[in-house]
C-alpha positions in Angstrom: -10.6 9.0 -9.9 -13.7 9.5 -7.8 -13.3 12.7 -5.8 -16.7 12.5 -4.0 -15.4 10.9 -0.8 -15.8 13.0 2.3 -12.8 14.2 4.3 -13.7 11.7 7.0 -13.6 8.6 4.8 -10.6 6.3 5.1 -7.8 6.7 2.6 -6.2 3.8 0.8 -2.5 4.2 0.8 0.0 2.0 -1.1 3.5 1.9 0.4 6.3 0.5 -1.7 9.7 0.9 0.1 13.2 0.4 -1.3 14.5 -3.2 -0.8 16.5 -2.5 2.3 15.4 -3.2 5.9 16.5 0.3 6.8 13.7 1.4 4.6 11.2 -1.5 5.0 11.0 -1.2 8.8 10.3 2.6 9.0 7.7 2.2 6.2 6.1 -0.6 8.2 6.0 1.8 11.2 4.3 4.3 9.0 1.8 1.7 7.8 0.9 0.9 11.4 0.5 4.6 12.2 -1.8 5.1 9.2 -3.8 2.0 10.0 -4.2 3.0 13.6 -6.1 6.1 12.3 -8.4 3.9 10.3 -6.8 4.0 6.9 -6.2 1.0 4.6 -2.6 0.3 3.7 -1.3 -1.9 0.9 2.4 -2.7 1.8 4.2 -3.8 -1.3 7.5 -5.7 -1.3 9.0 -9.1 -2.3 8.0 -12.4 -0.7 11.1 -13.1 1.3 11.3 -9.5 2.6 7.7 -9.6 3.7 8.3 -12.9 5.4 11.1 -11.4 7.4 9.2 -8.4 8.6 8.0 -8.4 12.2 4.2 -8.8 12.6 2.1 -5.7 12.8 0.1 -5.1 16.0 -3.1 -7.2 16.1 -5.3 -4.1 16.5 -4.3 -2.7 13.1 -3.5 -5.9 11.2 -6.9 -6.0 9.4 -6.1 -2.7 7.7 -2.6 -3.6 6.6 -2.5 -5.8 3.4 0.8 -7.3 2.4 1.4 -7.5 -1.4 4.2 -9.8 -2.4 5.7 -9.2 -5.9 8.2 -11.6 -7.3 11.7 -10.2 -7.7 12.9 -11.0 -11.2 15.9 -13.3 -11.5 19.1 -11.6 -12.6 22.1 -13.7 -13.6 24.9 -13.4 -11.0 22.6 -12.4 -8.1 22.6 -14.8 -5.2 19.5 -17.0 -4.9 16.9 -15.4 -2.5 18.8 -12.1 -2.5 15.8 -9.8 -2.1 17.1 -7.1 0.3 20.4 -5.2 0.2 21.7 -7.1 3.3 21.5 -10.4 1.2 23.8 -9.0 -1.4 27.6 -8.4 -1.4 28.4 -4.8 -2.0 30.1 -5.6 -5.4 26.7 -7.0 -6.6 24.5 -4.1 -5.6 24.3 -3.1 -9.3 22.6 -6.5 -10.1 20.2 -6.0 -7.2 19.2 -2.7 -8.5 18.7 -4.2 -11.9 16.4 -6.8 -10.4 14.6 -4.1 -8.5 13.8 -2.2 -11.7 12.2 -5.5 -12.9 9.5 -5.0 -10.4 7.9 -2.4 -12.6 5.8 -4.8 -14.6 4.3 -6.8 -11.6 3.7 -3.5 -9.7 1.8 -2.2 -12.7 -0.3 -5.4 -12.7 -1.0 -4.9 -9.0 -2.0 -1.3 -9.6 -4.3 -2.4 -12.4 -6.1 -4.8 -10.1 -6.2 -2.3 -7.2 -7.9 0.2 -9.5 -10.3 -2.3 -11.0 -14.1 -1.6 -10.8 -15.5 -2.3 -7.4 -12.1 -2.1 -5.6 -11.2 0.6 -3.1 -8.8 2.5 -5.4 -5.6 3.8 -4.0 -5.6 7.5 -3.1 -1.9 7.8 -2.7 1.3 5.8 -3.5 4.3 6.3 -1.1 7.6 5.4 -2.7 11.3 6.0 -2.2 13.3 8.3 -4.4 14.4 5.3 -6.6 10.9 4.2 -7.7 10.4 6.2 -10.9 8.5 3.2 -12.4 6.0 3.2 -9.5 5.2 6.9 -10.2 4.8 6.1 -13.9 2.4 3.3 -13.0 0.3 5.7 -10.9 -0.1 7.9 -13.9 -0.9 5.0 -16.2 -3.7 3.8 -13.8 -5.0 7.4 -13.2 -4.2 7.4 -9.5 -4.2 11.2 -9.3 -2.7 11.6 -5.9 0.8 10.3 -5.8 3.9 11.4 -3.8 7.5 10.7 -3.0 8.6 9.6 0.5 12.2 9.9 1.4 12.1 7.3 4.2 15.9 7.4 4.4 18.4 9.5 2.5 20.0 8.7 -0.8 21.6 5.3 -1.9 21.6 3.3 -5.0 22.4 3.7 -8.7 22.0 6.8 -10.9 20.5 8.8 -8.0 20.1 12.0 -9.9 18.2 10.4 -12.8 15.9 8.4 -10.4 15.2 11.4 -8.2 14.5 13.6 -11.1 12.1 11.2 -12.7 10.3 10.5 -9.5 10.1 14.2 -8.5 8.6 15.0 -11.9 5.7 12.6 -11.2 5.0 13.2 -7.6 2.8 15.7 -5.7 4.6 15.8 -2.4 8.0 15.2 -0.9 7.8 13.7 2.5 11.0 13.7 4.7 11.6 11.7 7.8 12.3 14.7 9.9 10.6 17.5 11.7 11.0 21.2 12.6 12.0 20.4 16.2 14.8 18.1 14.9 16.1 20.6 12.3 15.0 24.0 13.4 17.6 25.9 11.4 17.4 24.1 8.0 13.8 22.7 7.8 12.1 26.1 7.4 14.3 26.8 4.4 13.2 23.6 2.7 9.6 24.5 1.7 9.9 22.9 -1.7 12.1 20.3 -3.4 12.0 20.1 -7.2 9.1 22.5 -7.1 7.0 20.1 -4.9 5.9 20.9 -1.3 8.0 19.3 1.5 6.0 17.7 4.4 7.7 16.5 7.6 6.8 12.9 8.6 8.3 13.0 12.1 11.2 10.8 13.1 9.2 7.5 13.4 11.2 6.4 16.4 10.6 2.8 17.7 8.9 2.4 21.0 11.4 2.7 23.9 9.1 0.7 26.2 9.6 -2.6 24.4 8.3 -2.3 20.8 9.5 -4.0 17.6 12.9 -5.6 17.9 13.0 -5.7 21.7 13.7 -9.1 23.4 10.6 -9.9 25.4 11.9 -12.9 27.4 15.3 -11.5 28.3 16.8 -14.8 27.2 18.8 -13.5 24.3 22.5 -14.3 24.9 23.6 -10.8 24.1 21.2 -9.3 26.7 22.3 -11.9 29.3 26.0 -10.8 28.6 25.0 -7.2 29.1 23.2 -8.1 32.3 26.5 -9.1 33.8 28.2 -5.8 33.0 28.4 -2.6 35.1 26.1 0.3 34.4 27.3 2.6 31.6 30.4 0.6 30.9 29.9 -0.9 27.4 30.4 0.5 24.0 27.9 -0.9 21.6 29.4 -1.3 18.1 27.2 -1.8 15.1 27.9 -0.5 11.5 24.7 -1.6 9.8 23.8 -4.6 7.6 24.3 -3.2 4.1 28.0 -2.6 3.5 30.5 -4.6 5.6 33.9 -3.2 6.3 36.9 -4.7 4.4 39.0 -7.1 6.4 41.8 -4.6 7.0 39.2 -2.1 8.3 37.7 -4.7 10.6 41.2 -5.4 12.0 41.9 -1.7 12.6 38.5 -1.3 14.4 39.2 -4.4 16.5 42.6 -3.2 17.5 41.3 0.2 18.2 38.7 -1.3 20.6 41.5 -3.3 22.2 43.6 -0.2 22.7 40.8 1.9 24.1 40.5 -0.6 27.0 36.7 -0.2 27.4 34.2 -2.9 27.5 32.5 -3.5 24.1 29.7 -5.5 22.5 30.2 -5.7 18.7 27.5 -6.7 16.2 29.8 -7.6 13.4 28.8 -8.2 9.8 31.6 -10.3 8.3 33.2 -9.3 5.1 32.1 -11.6 2.2 34.4 -14.4 1.1 36.7 -14.2 4.1 37.3 -17.4 6.2 36.0 -17.0 9.8 39.5 -17.5 11.2 40.7 -14.4 9.3 37.9 -12.0 10.1 39.4 -10.7 13.4 43.0 -10.1 14.2 44.9 -13.1 15.5 44.5 -13.5 19.2 42.0 -10.6 19.5 39.2 -12.5 21.1 41.5 -14.2 23.6 43.1 -10.9 24.6 39.8 -9.1 25.1 37.9 -12.1 26.6 35.9 -11.0 29.6 35.5 -7.4 28.5 34.4 -7.8 24.9 31.8 -9.8 23.0 31.7 -10.2 19.2 28.5 -11.5 17.6 28.1 -12.2 13.9 24.4 -13.2 13.9 21.3 -11.2 14.4 21.3 -8.8 17.3 18.2 -7.2 18.9 19.5 -3.6 18.6 16.7 -1.9 20.4 17.2 -4.3 23.4 20.9 -3.6 23.4 20.5 0.2 23.2 17.8 0.1 25.9 20.1 -1.7 28.3 21.6 0.1 31.2 25.1 -1.3 30.6 25.5 0.7 27.4 27.6 3.8 27.7 28.0 4.8 24.1 27.1 3.8 20.5 29.8 3.3 17.8 27.7 3.6 14.7 27.9 4.2 10.9 25.3 6.9 11.4 22.6 5.5 9.2 19.4 7.4 9.8 17.7 4.6 11.7 20.7 3.9 13.9 21.2 7.6 14.6 17.6 8.0 15.7 17.7 4.8 17.7 20.9 5.7 19.5 19.6 9.1 20.5 16.2 7.7 21.5 18.1 6.3 24.5 20.3 9.3 25.0 23.6 7.6 24.0 26.5 9.7 22.8 27.9 8.6 19.4 31.2 7.4 18.1 30.8 7.9 14.4 32.3 5.8 11.6 30.3 6.5 8.4 30.8 4.2 5.5 28.8 5.5 2.5 25.8 7.4 1.3 24.0 9.7 3.7 26.0 8.5 6.7 28.7 11.1 6.2 26.3 14.1 6.3 24.5 12.5 9.2 27.7 12.1 11.1 28.7 15.7 10.4 25.3 17.0 11.6 25.6 15.0 14.9 29.2 16.1 15.4 28.1 19.7 14.9 25.5 19.2 17.6 28.3 17.8 19.9 26.7 14.5 20.7 29.9 12.7 19.9 32.9 12.5 17.6 33.9 11.0 14.3 36.7 8.5 14.1 39.5 10.4 12.3 40.0 9.5 8.6 42.8 9.9 6.1 41.6 12.7 3.8 43.1 11.0 0.7 41.8 7.5 0.9 39.2 7.5 3.7 41.1 5.0 5.8 41.2 5.0 9.6 43.7 3.8 12.1 43.4 1.9 15.4 44.9 4.9 17.3 42.1 7.1 16.0 39.5 4.6 16.9 40.9 4.3 20.5 41.0 8.1 20.9 37.4 8.5 19.7 36.1 5.7 22.0 37.9 7.1 25.0 36.7 10.6 24.3 33.0 9.5 24.2 32.9 6.5 26.5 35.4 7.2 29.3 34.1 9.3 32.1 35.6 12.8 31.9 34.6 16.3 30.9 34.3 15.5 27.1 32.0 12.6 27.8 29.8 14.7 30.1 29.4 17.3 27.3 28.4 14.6 24.8 26.0 12.9 27.2 24.3 16.2 28.0 23.8 17.0 24.4 22.6 13.5 23.5 20.1 13.8 26.4 18.8 17.0 24.8 18.4 15.3 21.5 16.7 12.4 23.3 13.9 14.8 24.4 13.1 15.5 20.7 13.4 11.9 19.5 11.3 10.5 22.4 8.6 13.2 22.0 5.8 10.9 20.8 3.3 13.7 20.7 5.4 15.7 18.3 5.8 12.7 15.9 2.2 11.7 16.1 1.2 15.3 15.3 3.4 15.1 12.3 1.5 12.0 11.1 -1.8 13.8 11.7 -0.7 16.9 9.7 0.6 14.6 7.0 -2.8 12.9 6.6 -4.5 16.3 6.5 -2.1 17.3 3.7 -3.1 14.2 1.8 -6.8 15.0 2.4 -6.3 18.5 1.2 -5.7 17.2 -2.3 -9.1 15.5 -2.3 -11.1 18.7 -1.4 
């Protein structure tokens, strides 16, 4: 690797996210931020995932190269299932097997990228699962490699993947910052013996960035336009793991019992007839105060709308940040992975409450849903406390100078390895 480049010369950064849109979209935001500072980015994913990404801003598009690698076919995996939200939960193992099959095409890409005359990559940014990407960096003598934890853990054999990737990386980058975690972040100077660098929170633009409806014609936004200010609970539990039918029914009946207005972005359980997804008569009984949508929803547009009073969320990292970007208190119903720790952190900060769960089997009941919704969304002393704390968190999430400074410091850290 040629180390003669000056500190002012552009970097070439390869970004290879995990195959989930909760990882792909923040990594695309990172790509844009790097490109806006003059650095070349190769964004690596699969063809269908790349095709479904929103376009990058025209001003930075010349510096963002999309590299489409074919996802190997695995028997039993649905055709075209390239991201986790294409795959039923019971087939996640097959999807991870297909993901590991990207090792060979990624190595071929790296070989071409490091060929004579090309602008060789300076860094590779990967998730914790990409042990094979780190191995490829070593094979092709890309000396500067690192691990990016764009979201928290998910996937198979986490300990083995993390251990292998940590062994082969130079830096651990976490989507957080000192301002967000003032108590714990100073204690996390290293992970696996590698320096930890904050990347900032990468919040979407609240003024109408990616995912915001520009023309106001989206049916969901029109429905919200007809509602009173701060009267609607927005319900969205992510696109990866749908609730089981009986859980959907308890959540629906809880929303009905709560008596508040609601807008529900519902991912249907797989293999369930449409007629059985919701409790019998639920939509008729809640007509006029509730809307259930099973297709794509412009989440940022919804959260930005003045009719929204609270956010019932699974507490995925993206959704948590997006909800607090608009100062919404949270009703929390974590499902798996990092969502439980995220929810506990937010509950400790008193920005909302978790739906009560059975300690033995993790189940929840309609009465618990109704109580949590009323505590957070109905105007009384508890809601005022949650709103006040959510507004304080909003100040951190919406502090663009803080997050841009994290990106600048991150780039300086990358450059320090070249000097």
